[in-house]
PAVO-976375 format. One line per 3 residues: number of its first residue (from 1); their letters; for each residue x, y, z of N, C-alpha, C, O. Coordinates in steps of 0.05 Angstrom, whole numbers. Last residue first. Example, Ala and Ser with C-alpha at 12.3 -4.5 7.8 and 13.67 -1.06 7.14 Angstrom:
<recs>
2) sa) 257/-45/142/273/-21/143/258/1/157/268/23/161  264/-114/156/246/-90/156/264/-66/156/285/-66/169
</recs>
This chain:
<recs>
286) vqr) 854/2432/1637/869/2426/1605/862/2431/1587/875/2425/1567  869/2435/1703/850/2452/1682/872/2445/1651/896/2451/1646  906/2392/1741/904/2415/1720/883/2409/1707/877/2386/1699
283) reg) 934/2360/1799/909/2370/1786/906/2400/1776/905/2422/1789  986/2325/1838/978/2355/1822/951/2347/1803/951/2325/1792  991/2273/1842/978/2280/1851/968/2309/1850/946/2317/1860
280) ddt) 1040/2257/1818/1042/2267/1843/1025/2273/1857/1029/2279/1880  1019/2236/1771/1023/2219/1783/1039/2229/1817/1046/2213/1834  960/2290/1754/999/2278/1752/1001/2252/1772/983/2248/1788
277) yev) 904/2299/1720/915/2287/1747/949/2277/1732/957/2265/1712  866/2339/1678/881/2321/1679/907/2321/1707/922/2339/1712  803/2364/1659/821/2365/1682/840/2336/1672/830/2316/1662
274) gsl) 752/2366/1632/768/2394/1634/800/2388/1652/816/2406/1656  713/2334/1646/719/2327/1617/738/2345/1607/745/2346/1584  691/2326/1701/722/2318/1699/734/2320/1657/755/2312/1647
271) nvt) 667/2371/1739/664/2364/1712/703/2357/1704/724/2369/1702  618/2358/1794/657/2360/1791/654/2341/1757/647/2318/1751  579/2399/1812/587/2383/1800/608/2375/1793/620/2393/1782
268) rga) 537/2422/1852/575/2427/1855/589/2407/1836/611/2398/1843  485/2422/1853/499/2448/1848/524/2443/1848/537/2463/1841  481/2356/1845/492/2369/1815/494/2399/1814/500/2411/1793
265) nal) 478/2315/1877/496/2346/1890/500/2362/1868/517/2379/1867  445/2265/1903/446/2279/1880/468/2308/1892/468/2316/1915  489/2218/1948/463/2251/1941/463/2266/1918/483/2280/1913
262) aav) 501/2146/1957/499/2175/1941/481/2192/1942/457/2186/1939  532/2082/1966/498/2102/1975/508/2139/1973/521/2151/1990  566/2038/1945/557/2068/1959/529/2078/1957/509/2078/1942
259) ivt) 593/1982/1955/564/1995/1955/556/2018/1973/548/2021/1995  643/1929/1929/638/1946/1945/605/1969/1934/597/1969/1911  656/1861/1937/641/1878/1932/649/1904/1944/660/1905/1966
256) glp) 722/1818/1929/695/1823/1938/678/1839/1932/681/1837/1907  758/1811/1885/765/1806/1920/742/1802/1938/742/1786/1957  768/1768/1829/757/1797/1853/768/1773/1871/777/1750/1874
253) ger) 847/1754/1805/821/1756/1804/808/1776/1824/820/1795/1835  891/1778/1810/894/1750/1809/860/1738/1810/853/1715/1815  894/1824/1802/917/1811/1771/902/1790/1783/896/1776/1764
250) dym) 838/1843/1837/869/1847/1828/869/1834/1807/849/1831/1793  772/1876/1841/793/1864/1845/826/1861/1838/838/1882/1833  703/1891/1863/740/1905/1867/757/1872/1869/757/1854/1885
247) tat) 652/1913/1836/662/1895/1836/698/1900/1846/713/1913/1832  596/1953/1858/614/1949/1848/633/1929/1855/635/1925/1879  538/1989/1863/559/1968/1868/574/1959/1845/568/1959/1821
244) gva) 499/2050/1884/518/2037/1870/528/2013/1878/530/2011/1903  443/2090/1893/467/2067/1904/486/2047/1882/476/2030/1867  420/2149/1902/436/2128/1883/457/2111/1901/476/2115/1916
241) igd) 373/2194/1901/392/2181/1914/402/2166/1900/393/2167/1877  337/2229/1877/358/2235/1871/389/2226/1907/406/2237/1920  291/2186/1864/287/2219/1873/313/2226/1891/311/2228/1916
238) hev) 333/2142/1845/303/2148/1853/304/2172/1866/323/2176/1881  377/2086/1817/373/2116/1828/344/2128/1832/329/2119/1814  431/2033/1819/397/2038/1824/391/2078/1829/403/2091/1846
235) rdt) 474/2001/1783/467/2032/1803/427/2028/1799/409/2023/1783  523/1951/1789/493/1959/1786/490/1985/1798/501/1991/1819  579/1939/1771/564/1920/1765/531/1932/1769/515/1923/1753
232) all) 636/1967/1750/612/1967/1766/599/1960/1755/597/1965/1731  697/1943/1778/675/1943/1756/654/1956/1766/652/1959/1790  762/1974/1802/727/1962/1811/718/1972/1777/724/1990/1761
229) gie) 835/1948/1827/810/1965/1806/786/1959/1813/783/1941/1830  891/1952/1849/870/1945/1851/852/1964/1831/856/1987/1823  952/1947/1878/944/1957/1853/903/1936/1849/897/1912/1846
226) tga) 988/1922/1917/970/1942/1933/953/1967/1900/945/1990/1901  985/1852/1943/988/1875/1932/967/1901/1938/945/1904/1950  920/1823/1937/950/1811/1933/971/1834/1919/974/1837/1895
223) ppr) 886/1837/1987/882/1836/1956/924/1839/1959/942/1849/1972  843/1785/2022/865/1814/2016/875/1811/1986/875/1792/1970  782/1755/2011/816/1758/2015/831/1782/2015/822/1800/2002
220) alt) 733/1780/2008/731/1747/2019/777/1738/2020/790/1719/2028  711/1826/2035/728/1823/2020/729/1790/2026/726/1779/2048  664/1891/2028/657/1862/2032/689/1856/2019/698/1870/2001
217) lai) 653/1953/2048/662/1937/2031/664/1906/2050/665/1902/2074  607/2005/2034/609/1984/2041/627/1956/2021/622/1945/2000  610/2085/2052/628/2057/2035/619/2033/2050/620/2033/2075
214) dtn) 574/2143/2040/576/2114/2050/605/2104/2043/620/2116/2028  561/2188/2014/557/2187/2039/568/2165/2060/570/2167/2084  578/2216/1947/575/2172/1967/575/2188/2001/595/2200/2006
211) iye) 547/2254/1907/570/2250/1928/561/2224/1946/539/2217/1955  544/2263/1842/526/2255/1862/544/2255/1876/566/2255/1864  567/2272/1793/539/2297/1798/534/2287/1836/523/2302/1852
208) vgg) 610/2281/1753/609/2262/1779/582/2283/1790/584/2307/1793  585/2296/1684/612/2289/1706/598/2274/1728/580/2257/1725  551/2275/1647/552/2311/1670/566/2308/1680/564/2324/1698
205) tgw) 545/2234/1641/559/2242/1612/564/2280/1629/576/2300/1622  580/2204/1696/569/2191/1673/576/2227/1646/597/2238/1638  589/2165/1750/602/2184/1737/593/2190/1703/604/2176/1686
202) ntv) 587/2130/1786/558/2157/1789/577/2181/1772/580/2205/1777  619/2093/1785/580/2075/1787/567/2110/1783/543/2114/1778  671/2101/1792/649/2091/1766/624/2078/1764/613/2061/1750
199) msa) 657/2128/1842/664/2149/1805/660/2124/1781/650/2127/1759  648/2102/1874/627/2122/1860/635/2136/1839/624/2152/1823  687/2075/1877/667/2056/1876/635/2077/1857/616/2073/1841
196) gda) 730/2097/1912/733/2104/1882/699/2084/1875/694/2095/1854  724/2076/1960/712/2094/1953/710/2107/1924/693/2124/1916  772/2033/1956/736/2035/1953/726/2058/1945/719/2060/1922
193) iaa) 811/2055/1958/811/2047/1935/779/2050/1933/765/2062/1917  824/2048/2018/821/2079/2001/807/2078/1986/787/2092/1988  812/1995/2029/798/2000/2040/793/2037/2026/772/2049/2025
190) aaq) 861/1971/1989/828/1960/1990/806/1984/1995/789/1993/1979  897/1993/2017/894/2010/1998/871/2003/1991/854/2020/1987  895/1969/2068/895/2004/2071/888/2007/2043/871/2024/2040
187) fgt) 910/1935/2059/878/1933/2063/868/1961/2074/848/1971/2083  960/1929/2049/934/1912/2020/914/1928/2036/897/1935/2021  1003/1987/2067/985/1954/2068/964/1953/2048/955/1970/2033
184) lre) 1049/2027/2045/1025/2021/2055/1016/1991/2054/1025/1975/2037  1105/2051/2101/1091/2023/2068/1050/2024/2083/1037/2023/2104  1106/2111/2122/1099/2093/2125/1096/2068/2098/1082/2072/2079
181) gav) 1125/2160/2095/1149/2155/2116/1128/2119/2114/1141/2102/2103  1058/2198/2100/1088/2187/2093/1110/2178/2114/1113/2183/2138  1003/2142/2097/1018/2175/2119/1050/2163/2093/1058/2143/2081
178) vpf) 988/2119/2054/957/2135/2068/973/2165/2078/969/2189/2074  1007/2124/1996/1004/2108/2022/989/2126/2033/979/2146/2023  964/2119/1932/984/2135/1950/986/2130/1980/964/2131/1991
175) ssn) 944/2073/1896/937/2098/1915/965/2102/1935/979/2087/1948  921/2055/1836/949/2053/1849/952/2073/1868/963/2093/1860  880/2017/1801/886/2047/1818/914/2041/1831/923/2019/1831
172) wsa) 833/2030/1743/842/2014/1761/867/2026/1767/879/2040/1751  756/2014/1734/779/2036/1731/800/2010/1748/795/1988/1758  708/2022/1684/716/2001/1709/732/2015/1714/730/2036/1701
169) krg) 643/2037/1666/662/2043/1676/674/2013/1691/663/1995/1703  581/2039/1621/591/2022/1643/625/2021/1643/636/2007/1626  584/2106/1588/590/2082/1589/584/2066/1614/580/2081/1632
166) anq) 562/2158/1594/547/2145/1600/552/2114/1613/541/2102/1631  625/2194/1596/606/2185/1583/583/2168/1591/597/2155/1606  677/2210/1603/657/2222/1612/640/2221/1592/637/2238/1575
163) her) 724/2189/1582/707/2165/1594/681/2181/1611/667/2169/1628  769/2226/1558/759/2205/1545/737/2187/1560/731/2167/1546  786/2252/1607/761/2275/1576/751/2251/1575/729/2246/1586
160) fdq) 826/2226/1630/794/2234/1634/766/2233/1628/744/2224/1633  864/2185/1616/854/2214/1600/825/2217/1607/805/2212/1593  877/2135/1614/882/2160/1640/883/2183/1627/902/2199/1628
157) swa) 846/2079/1592/861/2103/1592/871/2122/1626/870/2118/1650  809/2024/1554/832/2045/1580/859/2061/1568/878/2060/1551  766/2058/1505/788/2033/1514/800/2057/1533/801/2081/1534
154) sds) 700/2081/1520/738/2087/1516/744/2072/1518/731/2059/1534  664/2074/1547/649/2064/1526/681/2065/1504/684/2054/1482  714/2050/1589/676/2073/1593/671/2055/1568/674/2031/1566
151) rff) 762/2047/1639/747/2045/1618/730/2046/1614/717/2044/1634  817/2082/1670/789/2073/1666/794/2067/1635/810/2073/1617  877/2083/1720/857/2082/1681/824/2081/1691/812/2079/1713
148) pvh) 890/2135/1759/873/2119/1748/875/2116/1722/876/2133/1704  968/2163/1761/940/2166/1765/916/2143/1745/921/2137/1722  997/2122/1818/987/2128/1787/961/2142/1788/942/2139/1803
145) ast) 1044/2105/1858/1023/2110/1855/1024/2127/1826/1043/2139/1815  1097/2058/1850/1088/2076/1852/1060/2088/1845/1052/2080/1823  1092/2008/1821/1122/2008/1835/1119/2034/1853/1136/2037/1870
142) app) 1046/1971/1778/1068/2000/1781/1087/1996/1816/1088/1974/1827  1055/1924/1722/1055/1930/1761/1072/1961/1769/1095/1969/1768  1038/1959/1668/1039/1952/1680/1052/1946/1708/1061/1966/1718
139) avd) 985/1984/1624/986/1981/1652/1001/1970/1661/987/1955/1675  993/1966/1577/977/1986/1577/986/2000/1604/994/2023/1606  1009/1915/1571/1026/1935/1567/1010/1960/1572/1025/1979/1568
136) lpp) 974/1890/1608/1006/1897/1619/1025/1911/1600/1048/1917/1605  911/1911/1601/943/1887/1597/957/1900/1603/953/1924/1603  877/1921/1670/882/1929/1643/910/1914/1630/929/1907/1645
133) psp) 837/1869/1695/850/1891/1686/867/1900/1671/873/1884/1653  773/1844/1695/798/1841/1684/811/1870/1696/797/1889/1703  712/1809/1720/732/1830/1714/763/1816/1712/773/1795/1720
130) rea) 677/1752/1703/702/1751/1721/713/1781/1712/726/1778/1691  622/1713/1686/640/1737/1687/658/1753/1710/650/1764/1730  602/1678/1724/623/1661/1702/630/1685/1696/654/1685/1700
127) pew) 584/1667/1791/587/1686/1767/594/1678/1740/581/1657/1739  576/1609/1820/599/1636/1826/590/1647/1792/592/1632/1772  545/1571/1863/545/1591/1849/551/1610/1850/544/1628/1866
124) veg) 572/1508/1901/567/1536/1915/561/1557/1883/584/1558/1875  594/1453/1930/591/1473/1906/563/1484/1909/542/1475/1916  616/1432/1987/596/1436/1978/599/1458/1958/605/1480/1966
121) paa) 664/1445/2029/665/1423/2001/641/1418/1985/643/1400/1968  689/1509/2057/663/1477/2056/666/1464/2033/671/1479/2014  757/1523/2066/733/1519/2046/718/1508/2055/728/1489/2067
118) atp) 789/1522/2129/783/1507/2098/762/1520/2087/747/1531/2103  795/1588/2150/803/1567/2145/794/1548/2121/793/1556/2097  822/1661/2177/810/1638/2144/819/1611/2158/839/1608/2172
115) klf) 782/1692/2218/807/1682/2215/799/1659/2192/779/1645/2189  766/1768/2207/773/1743/2206/778/1718/2201/782/1715/2177  748/1838/2228/771/1818/2218/762/1786/2234/755/1781/2257
112) tas) 707/1884/2207/709/1861/2215/732/1839/2203/735/1827/2181  714/1959/2220/725/1936/2216/716/1909/2232/716/1906/2257  681/2018/2215/676/1990/2237/690/1975/2218/679/1976/2196
109) ara) 672/2091/2225/682/2060/2208/678/2049/2232/674/2056/2255  658/2154/2220/662/2123/2236/657/2103/2210/646/2102/2188  664/2224/2219/674/2204/2206/676/2179/2221/695/2178/2237
106) vrq) 665/2266/2252/667/2274/2223/662/2249/2205/655/2251/2182  669/2299/2313/669/2267/2300/658/2282/2273/645/2304/2272  702/2342/2330/683/2344/2324/691/2315/2309/712/2310/2298
103) ghq) 755/2361/2358/731/2358/2381/706/2341/2372/691/2330/2387  778/2379/2311/781/2395/2336/755/2387/2352/737/2403/2358  754/2324/2284/772/2342/2273/774/2364/2293/755/2375/2281
100) tmt) 760/2246/2280/754/2280/2302/768/2298/2290/791/2294/2284  738/2188/2278/751/2210/2261/741/2231/2275/717/2234/2280  741/2115/2297/718/2151/2297/745/2170/2285/769/2163/2285
97) vdv) 723/2050/2294/741/2076/2294/724/2103/2286/703/2108/2273  727/1996/2313/696/2017/2311/726/2034/2316/744/2032/2333  736/1928/2300/738/1945/2305/721/1973/2301/701/1972/2286
94) lci) 720/1852/2322/703/1875/2306/718/1901/2320/718/1902/2345  744/1791/2309/748/1812/2320/729/1839/2302/726/1843/2278  740/1726/2302/725/1744/2294/742/1768/2316/751/1760/2338
91) rsg) 757/1672/2321/754/1674/2298/746/1701/2286/744/1702/2261  746/1676/2381/771/1660/2377/769/1658/2341/783/1640/2332  734/1752/2395/735/1724/2395/751/1700/2382/772/1707/2371
88) erv) 718/1809/2414/738/1789/2402/740/1764/2404/753/1757/2424  688/1874/2401/685/1841/2402/709/1822/2397/717/1821/2374  702/1921/2390/672/1913/2404/672/1888/2405/651/1879/2413
85) vet) 755/1962/2405/746/1930/2404/718/1922/2417/712/1917/2441  763/2013/2385/752/2005/2401/743/1980/2387/730/1977/2367  796/2098/2374/792/2063/2364/777/2051/2390/774/2064/2411
82) nfs) 802/2157/2348/795/2144/2372/774/2109/2363/753/2102/2353  838/2195/2308/824/2173/2314/822/2160/2342/841/2155/2356  847/2264/2288/852/2253/2306/829/2220/2300/808/2223/2288
79) cpq) 874/2308/2237/848/2285/2239/866/2266/2260/888/2256/2256  873/2383/2218/884/2357/2228/868/2342/2242/850/2351/2257  843/2397/2163/853/2395/2182/866/2374/2194/870/2352/2185
76) mra) 813/2394/2115/847/2392/2107/859/2416/2126/872/2437/2120  749/2368/2138/764/2398/2124/801/2383/2117/805/2359/2115  695/2326/2122/725/2334/2124/748/2359/2118/760/2364/2097
73) pkf) 634/2334/2129/646/2347/2093/675/2346/2127/673/2361/2146  592/2277/2155/619/2308/2151/631/2313/2139/647/2295/2134  590/2228/2150/569/2229/2157/575/2283/2157/561/2303/2158
70) ldv) 612/2172/2122/621/2197/2115/597/2225/2117/588/2239/2099  621/2107/2148/596/2125/2143/607/2164/2144/609/2177/2164  651/2039/2133/651/2078/2129/621/2091/2129/603/2087/2113
67) twr) 663/1982/2132/634/2007/2123/649/2027/2139/656/2022/2161  688/1928/2121/692/1946/2119/673/1973/2113/670/1982/2091  705/1860/2128/677/1881/2121/695/1900/2132/713/1894/2147
64) api) 755/1828/2126/731/1809/2118/704/1832/2101/692/1830/2080  822/1815/2143/802/1834/2137/775/1829/2126/782/1823/2103  845/1764/2181/836/1786/2159/821/1808/2161/810/1818/2181
61) lep) 884/1737/2233/854/1745/2228/864/1778/2202/877/1799/2204  928/1742/2254/917/1706/2241/891/1720/2229/879/1706/2212  950/1772/2288/958/1779/2256/948/1758/2245/958/1752/2223
58) rdv) 933/1803/2344/911/1777/2325/926/1776/2297/910/1781/2279  944/1840/2384/964/1823/2377/943/1797/2360/944/1773/2368  919/1886/2403/909/1860/2404/916/1829/2397/905/1807/2401
55) aal) 953/1918/2361/956/1921/2393/940/1905/2409/946/1907/2433  929/1893/2310/962/1903/2322/963/1894/2344/969/1871/2351  879/1919/2312/874/1890/2315/908/1876/2320/912/1855/2331
52) qqe) 895/1976/2312/887/1965/2340/893/1937/2336/909/1927/2351  914/1982/2269/936/1992/2288/922/1973/2318/934/1961/2336  875/1981/2231/902/1954/2234/910/1952/2258/913/1931/2270
49) aar) 840/2023/2245/841/1991/2264/847/1974/2256/837/1952/2261  879/2057/2219/885/2065/2260/859/2031/2256/868/2014/2272  865/2048/2159/900/2046/2189/903/2045/2216/920/2037/2230
46) ala) 833/2051/2158/829/2040/2154/862/2032/2174/871/2017/2192  824/2115/2163/808/2101/2174/816/2075/2185/813/2069/2209  864/2124/2122/866/2135/2144/851/2117/2169/862/2108/2189
43) gsl) 824/2109/2080/846/2102/2084/864/2103/2110/878/2083/2117  785/2139/2085/769/2113/2084/797/2102/2098/797/2089/2119  805/2193/2069/785/2187/2091/788/2155/2112/791/2149/2136
40) avg) 822/2190/2021/852/2192/2038/824/2176/2069/827/2156/2083  776/2179/1996/791/2155/1986/816/2154/2008/828/2134/2015  740/2231/2004/733/2196/2018/759/2158/2017/759/2135/2026
37) hmq) 772/2286/2003/763/2254/1989/763/2235/2014/777/2229/2033  774/2339/2051/776/2319/2032/771/2292/2012/756/2280/2027  764/2409/2030/746/2381/2035/761/2363/2030/767/2362/2006
34) dds) 782/2466/2016/780/2449/2037/769/2425/2047/767/2421/2071  768/2462/1959/789/2464/1963/797/2457/1987/817/2442/1989  719/2418/1935/725/2434/1953/754/2446/1970/759/2438/1993
31) wms) 704/2367/1914/686/2390/1904/693/2403/1926/675/2404/1943  757/2351/1896/754/2362/1871/723/2384/1889/718/2408/1882  798/2343/1958/770/2332/1935/776/2355/1923/792/2373/1931
28) cap) 859/2329/1978/835/2348/1976/822/2338/1953/832/2326/1934  909/2297/1990/877/2289/2002/852/2303/1995/830/2296/2003  952/2320/1956/936/2293/1947/921/2283/1961/913/2261/1954
25) qnp) 969/2359/1996/952/2361/1973/935/2345/1967/911/2348/1970  970/2325/2075/977/2333/2051/959/2337/2030/936/2328/2033  934/2323/2132/935/2313/2100/953/2343/2098/954/2366/2108
22) llt) 962/2300/2198/958/2329/2175/955/2316/2150/971/2298/2144  943/2266/2244/949/2259/2217/944/2290/2206/922/2301/2207  969/2254/2319/957/2256/2293/957/2258/2271/979/2250/2265
19) dgd) 1008/2233/2352/986/2220/2339/963/2232/2319/945/2220/2308  1058/2273/2321/1041/2250/2340/1031/2234/2335/1039/2218/2319  1037/2280/2263/1047/2304/2284/1043/2293/2312/1025/2303/2326
16) krf) 1056/2255/2199/1051/2253/2230/1060/2263/2233/1082/2268/2223  1013/2271/2140/1042/2264/2157/1032/2266/2177/1009/2275/2181  978/2240/2084/986/2248/2115/1007/2244/2117/1022/2227/2108
13) yav) 981/2216/2040/951/2232/2031/965/2245/2055/966/2269/2049  1046/2220/2000/1019/2209/2013/1003/2223/2026/1009/2247/2027  1110/2224/1974/1084/2238/1976/1057/2217/1982/1052/2200/1965
10) dtr) 1152/2187/1990/1155/2219/1991/1125/2238/1981/1123/2263/1982  1147/2137/1985/1137/2155/2015/1140/2183/2013/1132/2200/2029  1143/2082/1954/1153/2109/1957/1126/2111/1973/1104/2101/1975
7) dfp) 1137/2027/1956/1151/2041/1979/1154/2062/1984/1164/2071/2005  1088/1984/1943/1108/1994/1937/1117/2014/1958/1103/2016/1978  1078/1914/1938/1069/1943/1948/1098/1962/1949/1122/1956/1954
4) tat) 1072/1879/1893/1092/1877/1901/1083/1913/1917/1084/1933/1902  1021/1816/1860/1047/1851/1860/1064/1854/1881/1074/1833/1890  1036/1758/1837/1028/1770/1849/1045/1802/1846/1067/1809/1837
1) m) 998/1731/1782/1022/1748/1787/1000/1765/1816/978/1774/1819
</recs>
């Protein structure tokens, strides 16, 4: 089954003001009322990388690697983007993106776009376990953004209170458009949702007590649409530094892998046991 990217543009992470992006309320994180979350940041950076790829007219290339460094809290303030083609060849194009606010760098990203070819003939090991999305009667194909579904020690649901536990987590996501009035692309959706790897690897009994400092996404193929899942596959933690790994997948199967590094942030824990989200991005205490 191939999903169709939704066209809803009245709710988005950003709106355009010339070449600048202005954050909307759905871009605001739970860490602070003036801090953007990585989902919006990664999506906006991916949009800039895609625009640069289009500028060099390489539509045959697909995204294969996406890395983001979140080294400074991004505020709910205007955002500017600078892009650079680092290397362009017949089968590869590397694009770097830097995001600035008021002239200061707050995040950077690097994209590797590759040219698909025929698979090599030899046999190679692959894992037998494959992630699966929620059943269609629980999460029908989305035509607009929706609150994420989670599975943990509890069954698939959109009730965050049911999943604040120590169980292995999976999520099923449909992102907002990055920019109002623009169609969300599969790469933008994958880049944005990749930040959610921290939710499936660092959300436990005390809430989300770790804040991720980066995102490393690898893709073997583009997503079939904009609905994307994450399944926690590994987590290592020592002295307040955690490394979480998740498989990214869609309704057609696995796409690739996300790795996030995170720092303990227990002084500003995001407690989700009393939070409810609406599909238009509003957050409520319950």
